C-alpha positions as CSV (number, residue, x, y, z in Angstrom):
1,M,-0.2,-0.1,0.0
2,I,1.4,3.4,-0.7
3,G,0.7,6.3,1.1
4,P,-1.7,9.5,-0.1
5,V,0.7,12.4,-1.7
6,S,2.7,14.5,1.0
7,Q,2.3,17.8,1.0
8,P,6.0,18.5,1.9
9,T,7.4,21.8,3.1
10,S,11.2,21.4,1.2
11,T,14.1,22.5,2.6
12,V,16.0,22.9,-0.8
13,S,18.0,25.9,-1.0
14,P,16.3,27.8,-3.9
15,P,20.4,26.9,-6.3
16,R,20.2,23.4,-5.0
17,E,16.3,23.4,-6.6
18,L,17.3,24.9,-9.9
19,R,19.7,22.5,-10.4
20,A,17.4,20.2,-9.8
21,R,14.9,21.5,-12.0
22,L,16.9,23.0,-14.5
23,L,19.0,19.0,-14.5
24,S,15.6,17.4,-15.1
25,A,14.6,19.6,-17.6
26,A,17.7,19.0,-19.6
27,V,17.2,15.1,-19.1
28,M,13.4,15.1,-20.3
29,I,14.1,17.7,-23.6
30,V,16.9,14.4,-24.3
31,A,14.2,12.1,-23.3
32,V,11.4,13.7,-25.8
33,V,13.2,14.5,-28.8
34,A,14.7,10.8,-28.3
35,A,10.8,9.4,-28.8
36,L,10.5,12.1,-31.7
37,V,13.3,10.7,-33.7
38,G,12.5,7.5,-32.8
39,G,8.9,7.5,-34.0
40,G,6.7,4.6,-34.4
41,I,6.8,1.9,-31.5
42,F,9.4,4.0,-30.3
43,F,7.4,6.8,-29.4
44,A,4.1,4.9,-28.6
45,I,6.2,2.7,-25.6
46,V,7.7,6.2,-24.2
47,T,3.8,7.6,-24.1
48,A,2.1,4.6,-22.8
49,V,4.5,4.8,-20.0
50,A,4.4,8.4,-19.3
51,S,0.5,8.4,-19.3
52,L,0.4,5.0,-16.5
53,A,3.1,7.5,-14.5
54,A,0.0,10.4,-14.4
55,L,-2.1,8.3,-14.2
56,R,-1.1,6.6,-10.9
57,E,-0.2,10.3,-9.7
58,W,-4.3,11.0,-10.8
59,H,-5.4,8.0,-8.9
60,R,-3.1,8.3,-6.0
61,L,-4.8,12.2,-5.5
62,V,-8.4,11.6,-5.7
63,D,-8.5,9.0,-3.7
64,A,-9.1,10.2,-0.1
65,Q,-6.5,6.5,1.3
66,G,-4.1,7.3,-1.6
67,R,-4.4,3.5,-2.6
68,L,-3.2,2.2,-5.4
69,T,-6.4,1.2,-6.8
70,R,-7.8,-1.2,-9.1
71,E,-9.1,2.1,-10.7
72,M,-5.2,2.7,-11.7
73,F,-4.7,-0.9,-13.4
74,L,-7.7,-0.3,-15.3
75,T,-8.0,2.7,-16.7
76,G,-4.4,2.1,-16.8
77,A,-4.9,-0.7,-19.3
78,S,-7.7,1.5,-21.4
79,V,-5.2,4.5,-22.0
80,C,-2.5,1.0,-23.1
81,A,-4.7,-0.8,-25.0
82,A,-6.2,3.3,-27.3
83,V,-2.1,3.7,-27.0
84,A,-1.5,0.1,-29.2
85,I,-4.7,0.5,-30.9
86,T,-4.1,4.2,-32.4
87,E,-0.4,2.6,-33.2
88,W,-1.0,-0.1,-35.4
89,G,-4.4,1.1,-36.8
90,G,-4.7,4.6,-36.7
91,V,-6.5,6.4,-34.1
92,S,-10.3,5.8,-35.5
93,I,-13.5,5.0,-33.3
94,W,-11.8,1.7,-31.3
95,S,-8.8,3.8,-29.7
96,F,-12.8,5.7,-28.2
97,V,-14.3,3.4,-27.6
98,A,-11.1,1.4,-25.4
99,I,-11.0,5.1,-23.6
100,A,-15.0,4.4,-23.2
101,A,-14.0,1.0,-21.3
102,G,-11.7,2.4,-19.2
103,M,-14.1,4.9,-17.6
104,A,-16.9,3.1,-17.3
105,A,-14.8,0.2,-15.4
106,A,-13.0,2.4,-13.2
107,A,-16.3,4.2,-12.4
108,I,-17.6,0.4,-11.9
109,S,-14.8,-0.4,-9.4
110,T,-15.3,2.4,-7.2
111,A,-18.9,1.9,-6.8
112,L,-18.6,-1.2,-5.4
113,R,-16.2,-0.6,-3.0
114,G,-18.1,2.1,-1.3
115,S,-16.5,5.3,-3.1
116,K,-17.6,8.7,-3.3
117,K,-15.1,9.2,-6.4
118,I,-17.0,7.6,-9.0
119,F,-17.0,10.4,-11.0
120,W,-13.0,11.3,-10.9
121,H,-11.8,8.2,-10.7
122,G,-14.0,7.5,-14.7
123,F,-12.9,10.7,-15.5
124,G,-8.7,9.7,-15.3
125,A,-8.9,7.5,-18.6
126,L,-10.4,10.6,-20.6
127,Y,-8.1,13.1,-19.3
128,I,-4.4,11.3,-19.9
129,G,-5.8,8.9,-22.5
130,L,-7.4,11.7,-25.1
131,T,-3.7,13.1,-25.3
132,A,-1.8,9.7,-25.5
133,I,-4.3,9.2,-28.6
134,G,-3.6,12.7,-29.5
135,M,0.2,12.3,-29.0
136,I,0.6,9.1,-31.4
137,A,-1.9,10.6,-34.3
138,L,-0.4,13.6,-34.7
139,R,3.3,11.6,-34.3
140,D,2.1,9.5,-37.2
141,E,-0.4,10.7,-39.1
142,A,0.3,14.4,-39.8
143,L,2.4,15.8,-42.3
144,H,5.5,16.0,-40.4
145,G,4.3,15.0,-37.5
146,G,8.1,14.7,-35.4
147,W,7.5,18.5,-36.1
148,I,4.5,20.0,-35.1
149,V,4.3,17.6,-32.2
150,A,7.4,19.2,-30.7
151,G,6.5,22.7,-32.1
152,I,3.7,22.2,-29.3
153,F,5.9,20.9,-26.8
154,I,8.0,24.3,-27.6
155,A,5.3,26.1,-27.0
156,I,3.9,24.4,-23.6
157,W,7.2,23.8,-22.0
158,T,8.7,27.9,-22.9
159,N,5.0,29.2,-22.2
160,D,5.3,27.2,-18.8
161,T,9.3,28.4,-18.6
162,G,8.5,31.9,-19.3
163,A,5.6,32.4,-16.9
164,L,8.0,30.8,-13.5
165,F,10.8,33.1,-14.3
166,V,9.0,36.3,-15.2
167,G,6.3,35.2,-12.6
168,K,9.3,35.1,-10.2
169,L,11.3,38.5,-11.7
170,I,7.9,40.8,-10.9
171,G,5.8,39.6,-8.7
172,G,2.8,41.3,-8.7
173,P,-0.3,40.5,-8.6
174,K,-1.2,36.7,-7.9
175,L,-3.3,35.3,-10.7
176,V,-6.2,33.2,-9.2
177,P,-4.6,33.0,-5.9
178,V,-7.6,30.6,-4.5
179,L,-6.1,28.3,-6.9
180,S,-2.6,28.8,-6.4
181,P,-0.8,30.8,-4.8
182,N,2.5,31.1,-6.8
183,K,0.7,32.6,-10.3
184,T,0.9,35.7,-11.2
185,W,-0.2,37.9,-13.6
186,A,3.3,39.3,-14.7
187,G,3.8,35.0,-14.8
188,L,0.9,34.7,-17.6
189,I,2.3,37.4,-19.4
190,G,5.1,36.3,-19.6
191,G,5.4,33.4,-20.7
192,T,3.4,33.9,-23.0
193,I,5.3,36.4,-25.4
194,V,8.6,34.0,-24.7
195,A,6.1,31.2,-26.2
196,M,5.6,33.5,-28.6
197,L,8.4,34.5,-29.6
198,S,9.7,30.7,-29.7
199,E,6.8,29.2,-31.5
200,A,7.9,32.5,-34.1
201,L,11.3,31.2,-34.3
202,Y,10.9,27.4,-34.4
203,V,8.5,27.7,-37.5
204,A,10.9,30.6,-38.6
205,C,13.8,28.0,-38.6
206,L,11.6,25.7,-40.6
207,G,10.9,28.3,-44.0
208,G,7.8,28.5,-42.5
209,D,5.5,32.0,-41.5
210,P,6.9,33.0,-38.4
211,W,4.1,35.8,-37.7
212,R,1.2,34.0,-38.0
213,A,3.1,31.1,-35.7
214,T,3.7,33.6,-33.3
215,L,-0.8,33.5,-33.0
216,F,-0.3,29.9,-32.4
217,G,2.0,30.2,-29.9
218,F,-0.8,33.2,-27.8
219,F,-3.9,30.8,-29.0
220,F,-1.4,27.4,-26.8
221,A,0.2,29.2,-24.4
222,L,-3.5,29.8,-23.4
223,L,-4.7,26.4,-22.9
224,G,-1.7,25.5,-21.2
225,H,-2.4,28.0,-18.7
226,S,-5.5,27.4,-18.9
227,G,-4.3,23.4,-18.6
228,D,-1.9,24.4,-15.4
229,L,-5.3,25.9,-13.4
230,F,-7.0,23.3,-13.9
231,E,-4.9,20.8,-12.0
232,S,-4.2,23.0,-9.2
233,W,-7.9,23.4,-8.8
234,V,-7.8,19.7,-8.7
235,K,-5.4,19.5,-6.2
236,R,-6.3,22.6,-4.0
237,R,-9.6,20.2,-3.9
238,F,-7.9,17.5,-2.4
239,K,-5.7,19.4,0.0
240,A,-2.3,18.3,-2.6
241,K,0.5,20.7,-3.0
242,N,2.0,18.5,-6.4
243,S,0.8,15.9,-7.9
244,G,4.8,13.6,-6.9
245,G,7.6,13.9,-6.3
246,L,9.0,11.8,-9.8
247,I,10.2,14.5,-11.2
248,P,13.3,16.6,-8.9
249,G,12.0,19.9,-9.0
250,H,9.5,19.6,-11.1
251,G,7.0,17.6,-8.9
252,G,5.3,14.5,-10.3
253,M,4.3,13.4,-14.0
254,L,1.2,15.6,-13.6
255,D,2.5,18.6,-12.6
256,R,5.0,18.9,-15.8
257,I,2.6,17.4,-18.7
258,D,-0.9,19.9,-16.7
259,S,-0.4,22.0,-19.7
260,L,0.2,19.6,-22.3
261,L,-3.2,17.5,-21.6
262,F,-5.3,20.7,-22.8
263,A,-3.5,21.5,-26.0
264,V,-2.5,18.0,-27.6
265,P,-6.2,17.0,-27.6
266,V,-7.4,20.1,-29.4
267,A,-4.1,20.5,-31.5
268,A,-4.6,17.1,-32.9
269,I,-8.7,18.5,-33.7
270,L,-7.3,21.0,-35.2
271,I,-4.8,19.3,-37.0
272,L,-6.3,15.5,-38.1
273,F,-9.8,17.1,-38.3
274,A,-9.6,20.7,-39.2
275,G,-6.8,20.6,-41.6
276,F,-5.1,22.8,-39.8
277,D,-1.0,23.8,-40.5
278,S,0.5,24.0,-37.7
279,L,4.0,24.5,-39.3
280,F,2.7,27.7,-41.7
281,G,4.0,26.9,-44.9
282,Y,6.9,24.3,-43.9
283,G,7.4,21.0,-46.6
284,S,4.3,22.6,-48.6
């Protein structure tokens, strides 16, 4: 049995914490680049493993006793099935059937053990599963899929990093203090600007239109902020500081991918179904 999600009071000095954060970020960047370059089954495996880590944290977060519950295994199996279906047959109705089955199984299991967290345990499969499907579909099915997924990571991660450093540097009024006492308006604006500039530079280096890319960076930065605030609301609701401690300096897997959980499904819909060109002319 695993104990509840902890809320430790950090005794790590700011310079050491910053070094840990930067080192962890470097490792994650290398892992993402390797997965994107490898593609295929390798990318699918990395996506599945990250999804399982996020699901583990999700179910521990919403379960008052913090147990490694049956629900985690049920939703984990459904998301892995959805990843496999999407990888080998492309995104289809069966990808979403697998997610729906996991939601239903987790909800029934929760009800049978007398918990009132039926919605929350069932929601985990949808919350994380849609992003897993979107990642695989974008990488495998979109034209220049690897570059597209890299662009999404750049927009989201530079937004997160910009918000962190600008917020700490400038401070000022809090964004939504009832949800997160550390997020500021300066961080939101600073992170959004950094994401816009980073996305413009990325697309320009590929030969696309950097001016339109700034709008992409703006839109996905806002999605990233929304995902971050949503997870902050969930953590506040269940009285947790972090979703876990898997990644030094960053908290848990959910803490690291919360912005992507909002951005990737939207990107997949726009790019795969609406014909949106997120690289703005590259390769056309």
